[in-house]
C-alpha beads as a LAMMPS data file, in Angstrom:
LAMMPS data file: protein, C-alpha beads

339 atoms
338 bonds

1 atom types
1 bond types

-500.0 500.0 xlo xhi
-500.0 500.0 ylo yhi
-500.0 500.0 zlo zhi

Masses

1 110.0

Atoms # bond

1 1 1 -317.067 380.291 365.628
2 1 1 -317.672 381.638 368.989
3 1 1 -321.469 380.894 368.849
4 1 1 -320.474 377.620 367.772
5 1 1 -318.153 376.950 370.603
6 1 1 -320.809 378.393 373.522
7 1 1 -323.017 375.891 371.830
8 1 1 -320.959 372.817 372.654
9 1 1 -320.729 374.458 376.169
10 1 1 -323.934 374.799 376.693
11 1 1 -324.467 370.822 375.245
12 1 1 -321.563 369.973 377.999
13 1 1 -323.646 371.399 381.111
14 1 1 -327.434 370.879 379.776
15 1 1 -325.788 366.510 379.289
16 1 1 -323.582 366.360 382.614
17 1 1 -324.955 363.721 384.981
18 1 1 -322.619 362.544 387.458
19 1 1 -320.378 365.074 389.910
20 1 1 -317.576 364.527 391.850
21 1 1 -316.321 366.906 394.981
22 1 1 -313.090 366.574 396.632
23 1 1 -313.480 363.483 398.565
24 1 1 -317.561 362.666 398.456
25 1 1 -319.741 362.072 395.834
26 1 1 -322.512 364.430 395.004
27 1 1 -325.918 363.790 393.904
28 1 1 -325.656 363.915 389.599
29 1 1 -326.749 367.276 388.556
30 1 1 -329.539 367.439 385.521
31 1 1 -330.796 370.182 383.081
32 1 1 -333.821 370.468 385.187
33 1 1 -331.604 371.303 387.938
34 1 1 -330.359 374.636 386.226
35 1 1 -332.814 375.525 384.306
36 1 1 -336.479 374.465 384.536
37 1 1 -338.507 377.163 386.396
38 1 1 -341.022 374.276 387.886
39 1 1 -338.236 372.857 390.199
40 1 1 -337.579 375.950 391.951
41 1 1 -338.495 376.278 395.252
42 1 1 -338.600 378.316 398.117
43 1 1 -335.572 376.973 399.480
44 1 1 -334.017 378.118 395.844
45 1 1 -334.678 381.451 396.307
46 1 1 -333.981 381.701 400.137
47 1 1 -330.506 380.867 398.813
48 1 1 -330.750 383.576 396.794
49 1 1 -331.717 386.283 399.143
50 1 1 -329.400 384.839 401.731
51 1 1 -326.197 385.690 399.068
52 1 1 -327.969 388.919 398.314
53 1 1 -326.976 389.373 402.000
54 1 1 -323.654 388.290 401.951
55 1 1 -322.636 390.012 399.463
56 1 1 -324.539 393.319 399.839
57 1 1 -322.139 394.012 403.168
58 1 1 -318.994 394.012 400.675
59 1 1 -318.862 397.577 399.612
60 1 1 -319.770 399.093 403.322
61 1 1 -317.501 396.897 405.081
62 1 1 -314.787 397.451 401.883
63 1 1 -315.356 401.529 403.133
64 1 1 -314.239 400.871 406.341
65 1 1 -311.275 398.848 406.134
66 1 1 -309.708 401.018 403.254
67 1 1 -309.425 403.717 405.869
68 1 1 -306.279 402.402 407.015
69 1 1 -305.373 398.982 404.762
70 1 1 -304.159 399.331 401.793
71 1 1 -306.692 398.192 398.924
72 1 1 -304.438 395.065 397.749
73 1 1 -303.599 394.077 401.185
74 1 1 -307.225 394.518 402.537
75 1 1 -308.179 392.157 399.328
76 1 1 -305.442 389.365 400.099
77 1 1 -306.156 389.245 403.790
78 1 1 -309.868 388.535 403.618
79 1 1 -309.674 386.216 401.125
80 1 1 -307.112 384.445 403.292
81 1 1 -309.416 384.568 406.248
82 1 1 -312.157 383.388 404.366
83 1 1 -309.809 380.601 402.945
84 1 1 -308.671 379.461 406.353
85 1 1 -312.462 379.848 407.794
86 1 1 -313.505 377.204 404.962
87 1 1 -310.534 374.734 405.267
88 1 1 -311.334 374.390 409.182
89 1 1 -315.127 373.564 408.169
90 1 1 -313.604 370.993 405.134
91 1 1 -311.659 369.293 407.592
92 1 1 -314.962 368.902 410.278
93 1 1 -316.893 367.832 407.213
94 1 1 -313.965 365.389 405.976
95 1 1 -313.555 366.836 402.386
96 1 1 -310.215 366.927 401.014
97 1 1 -309.375 369.848 398.715
98 1 1 -308.243 368.525 395.021
99 1 1 -304.847 368.316 394.207
100 1 1 -305.088 367.994 390.062
101 1 1 -303.848 370.371 388.048
102 1 1 -307.090 370.614 385.971
103 1 1 -308.974 371.450 389.140
104 1 1 -306.548 374.325 390.088
105 1 1 -307.026 375.720 386.998
106 1 1 -310.615 375.647 387.054
107 1 1 -310.255 377.430 390.546
108 1 1 -307.634 379.888 389.391
109 1 1 -309.236 381.265 386.083
110 1 1 -312.552 381.699 388.249
111 1 1 -310.736 383.477 390.720
112 1 1 -308.965 385.825 388.503
113 1 1 -312.419 386.903 386.840
114 1 1 -314.885 386.650 389.574
115 1 1 -312.845 388.417 392.034
116 1 1 -309.292 389.427 392.234
117 1 1 -309.273 391.534 388.962
118 1 1 -312.891 393.079 389.213
119 1 1 -312.547 393.703 393.218
120 1 1 -308.798 395.171 392.786
121 1 1 -310.606 397.673 390.479
122 1 1 -313.483 398.637 392.551
123 1 1 -311.869 398.809 395.542
124 1 1 -309.531 401.295 393.790
125 1 1 -312.957 402.397 392.527
126 1 1 -314.045 403.179 396.189
127 1 1 -311.285 405.534 396.998
128 1 1 -313.364 407.829 394.884
129 1 1 -317.111 406.695 394.717
130 1 1 -319.454 406.537 397.704
131 1 1 -320.353 403.008 399.067
132 1 1 -323.986 403.096 397.922
133 1 1 -323.288 404.072 394.533
134 1 1 -320.886 401.249 394.058
135 1 1 -323.487 398.715 395.774
136 1 1 -326.073 399.968 392.360
137 1 1 -323.022 400.265 390.281
138 1 1 -321.515 396.975 390.922
139 1 1 -325.006 395.568 391.327
140 1 1 -325.711 395.461 387.145
141 1 1 -324.122 392.558 386.271
142 1 1 -327.674 390.745 385.790
143 1 1 -327.521 393.246 382.613
144 1 1 -324.099 392.111 381.301
145 1 1 -325.019 388.525 382.101
146 1 1 -328.349 388.656 380.052
147 1 1 -326.213 390.451 377.100
148 1 1 -323.878 387.870 376.934
149 1 1 -325.893 384.997 377.017
150 1 1 -328.543 386.586 374.511
151 1 1 -325.576 387.300 372.009
152 1 1 -322.820 384.735 372.060
153 1 1 -323.411 381.609 374.859
154 1 1 -327.234 380.795 374.363
155 1 1 -326.658 378.616 377.288
156 1 1 -330.116 379.551 379.050
157 1 1 -333.189 380.620 377.157
158 1 1 -332.778 384.742 376.963
159 1 1 -336.893 385.439 377.361
160 1 1 -338.380 389.034 376.389
161 1 1 -339.142 389.145 380.507
162 1 1 -335.261 388.907 381.190
163 1 1 -334.585 391.592 378.560
164 1 1 -337.354 394.311 380.106
165 1 1 -335.270 393.669 383.476
166 1 1 -332.310 393.874 381.597
167 1 1 -333.231 397.584 380.190
168 1 1 -334.907 398.535 383.170
169 1 1 -331.157 397.799 385.234
170 1 1 -329.776 399.660 382.623
171 1 1 -331.897 402.702 382.859
172 1 1 -331.222 402.787 386.587
173 1 1 -327.703 402.725 385.672
174 1 1 -327.538 405.420 383.495
175 1 1 -329.607 407.316 386.214
176 1 1 -327.166 406.898 388.402
177 1 1 -323.886 407.984 386.610
178 1 1 -325.683 409.985 384.202
179 1 1 -326.019 413.402 386.285
180 1 1 -322.481 413.219 387.567
181 1 1 -321.234 412.994 383.917
182 1 1 -323.174 415.971 383.044
183 1 1 -320.578 417.952 385.413
184 1 1 -317.448 416.821 383.450
185 1 1 -315.287 414.229 383.011
186 1 1 -313.756 413.306 386.277
187 1 1 -311.525 411.138 388.475
188 1 1 -314.950 410.104 390.122
189 1 1 -316.735 409.130 386.510
190 1 1 -313.668 407.291 385.288
191 1 1 -313.898 405.739 388.958
192 1 1 -317.653 404.648 388.126
193 1 1 -316.971 403.421 384.770
194 1 1 -314.335 401.191 386.177
195 1 1 -317.013 399.713 388.429
196 1 1 -319.081 398.684 385.677
197 1 1 -316.425 397.379 383.584
198 1 1 -315.482 394.953 386.700
199 1 1 -318.992 393.824 386.553
200 1 1 -318.477 392.720 383.291
201 1 1 -315.858 390.513 384.340
202 1 1 -318.758 388.869 386.877
203 1 1 -321.318 388.395 384.263
204 1 1 -318.106 386.295 382.513
205 1 1 -317.463 384.648 385.505
206 1 1 -321.122 383.340 386.312
207 1 1 -321.017 381.715 383.283
208 1 1 -317.560 380.370 383.495
209 1 1 -318.903 379.033 386.827
210 1 1 -320.980 376.090 385.503
211 1 1 -318.188 374.408 384.469
212 1 1 -317.033 373.909 388.115
213 1 1 -320.592 372.184 388.989
214 1 1 -318.979 369.276 389.300
215 1 1 -317.484 370.230 392.689
216 1 1 -318.845 370.904 396.043
217 1 1 -319.953 374.439 396.525
218 1 1 -317.802 374.660 399.462
219 1 1 -314.634 372.730 397.716
220 1 1 -314.798 375.583 394.686
221 1 1 -315.103 378.001 396.945
222 1 1 -312.066 377.156 399.255
223 1 1 -309.919 376.528 396.201
224 1 1 -310.788 380.156 394.722
225 1 1 -310.040 381.784 397.778
226 1 1 -306.960 380.179 398.734
227 1 1 -305.428 381.125 395.173
228 1 1 -306.774 384.445 395.412
229 1 1 -304.862 385.054 398.539
230 1 1 -301.924 383.847 397.734
231 1 1 -301.492 385.593 394.215
232 1 1 -301.633 388.660 395.978
233 1 1 -299.603 387.946 398.811
234 1 1 -296.482 389.194 397.555
235 1 1 -297.780 392.222 395.309
236 1 1 -298.919 393.539 399.197
237 1 1 -295.600 392.527 400.830
238 1 1 -293.472 394.414 398.135
239 1 1 -295.803 397.351 397.614
240 1 1 -297.717 397.985 401.060
241 1 1 -295.407 396.597 403.377
242 1 1 -298.323 395.561 405.873
243 1 1 -295.519 395.018 408.816
244 1 1 -295.216 399.246 409.051
245 1 1 -299.248 399.759 408.596
246 1 1 -301.432 400.552 411.869
247 1 1 -304.915 399.144 411.174
248 1 1 -307.461 400.485 413.186
249 1 1 -309.798 397.837 415.448
250 1 1 -312.587 398.963 412.626
251 1 1 -310.496 398.113 409.784
252 1 1 -309.402 394.477 410.995
253 1 1 -313.359 393.665 412.233
254 1 1 -314.133 394.563 408.856
255 1 1 -311.760 392.883 406.754
256 1 1 -312.745 389.547 409.821
257 1 1 -315.939 390.062 409.274
258 1 1 -315.684 390.339 405.329
259 1 1 -313.470 387.099 404.849
260 1 1 -315.899 384.853 406.165
261 1 1 -319.344 386.639 406.087
262 1 1 -319.064 387.989 402.481
263 1 1 -316.393 385.889 400.751
264 1 1 -316.588 382.390 402.424
265 1 1 -320.327 382.307 402.905
266 1 1 -321.328 384.175 399.837
267 1 1 -319.118 382.453 397.214
268 1 1 -320.252 378.998 398.986
269 1 1 -323.781 380.332 397.914
270 1 1 -323.269 381.517 394.815
271 1 1 -322.220 378.394 393.214
272 1 1 -325.102 376.331 395.424
273 1 1 -327.392 379.001 393.453
274 1 1 -325.831 378.624 390.144
275 1 1 -326.561 374.859 389.856
276 1 1 -329.985 375.087 391.180
277 1 1 -331.119 378.543 389.509
278 1 1 -328.712 378.441 386.522
279 1 1 -327.050 381.966 385.409
280 1 1 -329.844 384.642 384.608
281 1 1 -331.630 384.173 387.993
282 1 1 -328.677 383.995 390.258
283 1 1 -327.265 386.980 388.802
284 1 1 -330.560 388.734 389.525
285 1 1 -329.315 388.910 393.063
286 1 1 -327.344 391.850 392.343
287 1 1 -330.565 393.804 392.096
288 1 1 -331.992 392.441 395.888
289 1 1 -328.373 393.690 396.739
290 1 1 -329.332 397.109 396.522
291 1 1 -331.865 398.165 399.064
292 1 1 -329.463 396.343 402.030
293 1 1 -326.242 397.316 400.745
294 1 1 -327.739 401.094 400.704
295 1 1 -329.060 400.692 403.888
296 1 1 -325.895 399.525 405.060
297 1 1 -324.465 402.640 403.900
298 1 1 -326.415 404.708 405.510
299 1 1 -325.996 403.446 408.817
300 1 1 -322.846 402.407 408.992
301 1 1 -320.915 405.147 406.879
302 1 1 -324.087 408.054 407.233
303 1 1 -323.898 408.371 403.767
304 1 1 -327.010 410.328 402.174
305 1 1 -329.501 409.030 399.139
306 1 1 -329.160 411.507 396.570
307 1 1 -331.805 412.089 394.166
308 1 1 -330.308 410.520 391.275
309 1 1 -329.465 407.053 393.123
310 1 1 -332.864 407.008 394.609
311 1 1 -334.483 406.814 390.822
312 1 1 -331.860 403.911 389.770
313 1 1 -332.770 402.298 393.051
314 1 1 -336.368 402.337 391.745
315 1 1 -335.279 401.250 388.034
316 1 1 -333.457 398.422 388.953
317 1 1 -335.413 396.817 391.605
318 1 1 -338.318 397.042 388.751
319 1 1 -335.675 394.891 386.851
320 1 1 -335.165 392.376 388.995
321 1 1 -338.846 391.399 389.532
322 1 1 -338.876 390.724 385.643
323 1 1 -335.540 388.969 386.096
324 1 1 -336.403 386.194 388.064
325 1 1 -340.319 385.995 388.158
326 1 1 -340.863 382.626 385.844
327 1 1 -342.394 383.299 382.179
328 1 1 -345.336 380.935 383.333
329 1 1 -346.517 382.643 386.401
330 1 1 -346.590 386.128 384.385
331 1 1 -349.114 384.531 381.945
332 1 1 -351.484 382.941 384.340
333 1 1 -351.849 386.326 386.226
334 1 1 -352.300 388.234 382.902
335 1 1 -354.968 385.742 382.367
336 1 1 -356.449 385.823 385.782
337 1 1 -356.748 389.870 384.667
338 1 1 -358.601 389.222 381.665
339 1 1 -361.111 386.680 383.402

Bonds

1 1 1 2
2 1 2 3
3 1 3 4
4 1 4 5
5 1 5 6
6 1 6 7
7 1 7 8
8 1 8 9
9 1 9 10
10 1 10 11
11 1 11 12
12 1 12 13
13 1 13 14
14 1 14 15
15 1 15 16
16 1 16 17
17 1 17 18
18 1 18 19
19 1 19 20
20 1 20 21
21 1 21 22
22 1 22 23
23 1 23 24
24 1 24 25
25 1 25 26
26 1 26 27
27 1 27 28
28 1 28 29
29 1 29 30
30 1 30 31
31 1 31 32
32 1 32 33
33 1 33 34
34 1 34 35
35 1 35 36
36 1 36 37
37 1 37 38
38 1 38 39
39 1 39 40
40 1 40 41
41 1 41 42
42 1 42 43
43 1 43 44
44 1 44 45
45 1 45 46
46 1 46 47
47 1 47 48
48 1 48 49
49 1 49 50
50 1 50 51
51 1 51 52
52 1 52 53
53 1 53 54
54 1 54 55
55 1 55 56
56 1 56 57
57 1 57 58
58 1 58 59
59 1 59 60
60 1 60 61
61 1 61 62
62 1 62 63
63 1 63 64
64 1 64 65
65 1 65 66
66 1 66 67
67 1 67 68
68 1 68 69
69 1 69 70
70 1 70 71
71 1 71 72
72 1 72 73
73 1 73 74
74 1 74 75
75 1 75 76
76 1 76 77
77 1 77 78
78 1 78 79
79 1 79 80
80 1 80 81
81 1 81 82
82 1 82 83
83 1 83 84
84 1 84 85
85 1 85 86
86 1 86 87
87 1 87 88
88 1 88 89
89 1 89 90
90 1 90 91
91 1 91 92
92 1 92 93
93 1 93 94
94 1 94 95
95 1 95 96
96 1 96 97
97 1 97 98
98 1 98 99
99 1 99 100
100 1 100 101
101 1 101 102
102 1 102 103
103 1 103 104
104 1 104 105
105 1 105 106
106 1 106 107
107 1 107 108
108 1 108 109
109 1 109 110
110 1 110 111
111 1 111 112
112 1 112 113
113 1 113 114
114 1 114 115
115 1 115 116
116 1 116 117
117 1 117 118
118 1 118 119
119 1 119 120
120 1 120 121
121 1 121 122
122 1 122 123
123 1 123 124
124 1 124 125
125 1 125 126
126 1 126 127
127 1 127 128
128 1 128 129
129 1 129 130
130 1 130 131
131 1 131 132
132 1 132 133
133 1 133 134
134 1 134 135
135 1 135 136
136 1 136 137
137 1 137 138
138 1 138 139
139 1 139 140
140 1 140 141
141 1 141 142
142 1 142 143
143 1 143 144
144 1 144 145
145 1 145 146
146 1 146 147
147 1 147 148
148 1 148 149
149 1 149 150
150 1 150 151
151 1 151 152
152 1 152 153
153 1 153 154
154 1 154 155
155 1 155 156
156 1 156 157
157 1 157 158
158 1 158 159
159 1 159 160
160 1 160 161
161 1 161 162
162 1 162 163
163 1 163 164
164 1 164 165
165 1 165 166
166 1 166 167
167 1 167 168
168 1 168 169
169 1 169 170
170 1 170 171
171 1 171 172
172 1 172 173
173 1 173 174
174 1 174 175
175 1 175 176
176 1 176 177
177 1 177 178
178 1 178 179
179 1 179 180
180 1 180 181
181 1 181 182
182 1 182 183
183 1 183 184
184 1 184 185
185 1 185 186
186 1 186 187
187 1 187 188
188 1 188 189
189 1 189 190
190 1 190 191
191 1 191 192
192 1 192 193
193 1 193 194
194 1 194 195
195 1 195 196
196 1 196 197
197 1 197 198
198 1 198 199
199 1 199 200
200 1 200 201
201 1 201 202
202 1 202 203
203 1 203 204
204 1 204 205
205 1 205 206
206 1 206 207
207 1 207 208
208 1 208 209
209 1 209 210
210 1 210 211
211 1 211 212
212 1 212 213
213 1 213 214
214 1 214 215
215 1 215 216
216 1 216 217
217 1 217 218
218 1 218 219
219 1 219 220
220 1 220 221
221 1 221 222
222 1 222 223
223 1 223 224
224 1 224 225
225 1 225 226
226 1 226 227
227 1 227 228
228 1 228 229
229 1 229 230
230 1 230 231
231 1 231 232
232 1 232 233
233 1 233 234
234 1 234 235
235 1 235 236
236 1 236 237
237 1 237 238
238 1 238 239
239 1 239 240
240 1 240 241
241 1 241 242
242 1 242 243
243 1 243 244
244 1 244 245
245 1 245 246
246 1 246 247
247 1 247 248
248 1 248 249
249 1 249 250
250 1 250 251
251 1 251 252
252 1 252 253
253 1 253 254
254 1 254 255
255 1 255 256
256 1 256 257
257 1 257 258
258 1 258 259
259 1 259 260
260 1 260 261
261 1 261 262
262 1 262 263
263 1 263 264
264 1 264 265
265 1 265 266
266 1 266 267
267 1 267 268
268 1 268 269
269 1 269 270
270 1 270 271
271 1 271 272
272 1 272 273
273 1 273 274
274 1 274 275
275 1 275 276
276 1 276 277
277 1 277 278
278 1 278 279
279 1 279 280
280 1 280 281
281 1 281 282
282 1 282 283
283 1 283 284
284 1 284 285
285 1 285 286
286 1 286 287
287 1 287 288
288 1 288 289
289 1 289 290
290 1 290 291
291 1 291 292
292 1 292 293
293 1 293 294
294 1 294 295
295 1 295 296
296 1 296 297
297 1 297 298
298 1 298 299
299 1 299 300
300 1 300 301
301 1 301 302
302 1 302 303
303 1 303 304
304 1 304 305
305 1 305 306
306 1 306 307
307 1 307 308
308 1 308 309
309 1 309 310
310 1 310 311
311 1 311 312
312 1 312 313
313 1 313 314
314 1 314 315
315 1 315 316
316 1 316 317
317 1 317 318
318 1 318 319
319 1 319 320
320 1 320 321
321 1 321 322
322 1 322 323
323 1 323 324
324 1 324 325
325 1 325 326
326 1 326 327
327 1 327 328
328 1 328 329
329 1 329 330
330 1 330 331
331 1 331 332
332 1 332 333
333 1 333 334
334 1 334 335
335 1 335 336
336 1 336 337
337 1 337 338
338 1 338 339
């Protein structure tokens, strides 16, 4: 039953032609735009790298913000800052946010599984886990996306090469938390496992996000962030009493930078990549975030890179190559070596 439903979902995505935005008409989305490796150019991979740069800053900036801002207030604030920024840009572009219930149900569900729940979990976990470790653990989304695609949805080809990449990434994850686990199942291990569970939610969101390809990426990002920030605002007011807080200038800067750079531009690029590159390749940017995020953690927070983290870094970086290089290119390279 699950596979039949997933198959219908896949066919619906592949056959969809016309696309609509919040007030303007977008180009038609064809199957080759999301699945055919030959249709991908350097601009598409440049978008992927830009997305990795935006999202790699999330965890070091979160660590700075949590120094004087509680998790719920921090997430709500950065979401509302991002939504306000994008609303201004949409106004300049002359694009309106959809007002129909169907669109907002999609935005709400997508934001819940792609941001609200996983980021609440990860933000709590960062109270106990260094930012550099969080960068790597949260970058294992490609593994879970591959497994879900291969076992359930099958909306994209799950090739043996991508499977190798998933295994390498999984090995890197084990290397990161394995040594810590030997010392006992303490609070840090619970937090690390919580981060991994949050990445499963990210993986589901990248697959569900294909249903939003009818809308302009900026519209989807704006609607999602507006919902996420608004739904958490009452909890922030009741639990954290933000008017009593005394955030440091560094925490305020981190909130604004995360809102505009990581959330606003990041989500917009994310939906653009989903449309152009598909689920599995878009998720592979998680591995590209690792060296950038770890470097930022060292520069901004002065964190060290332990041996088990370095080993995990090498393994997951090998995984990204296997998951993003087209199979045809590998065959050509192997043919040249044999020749």
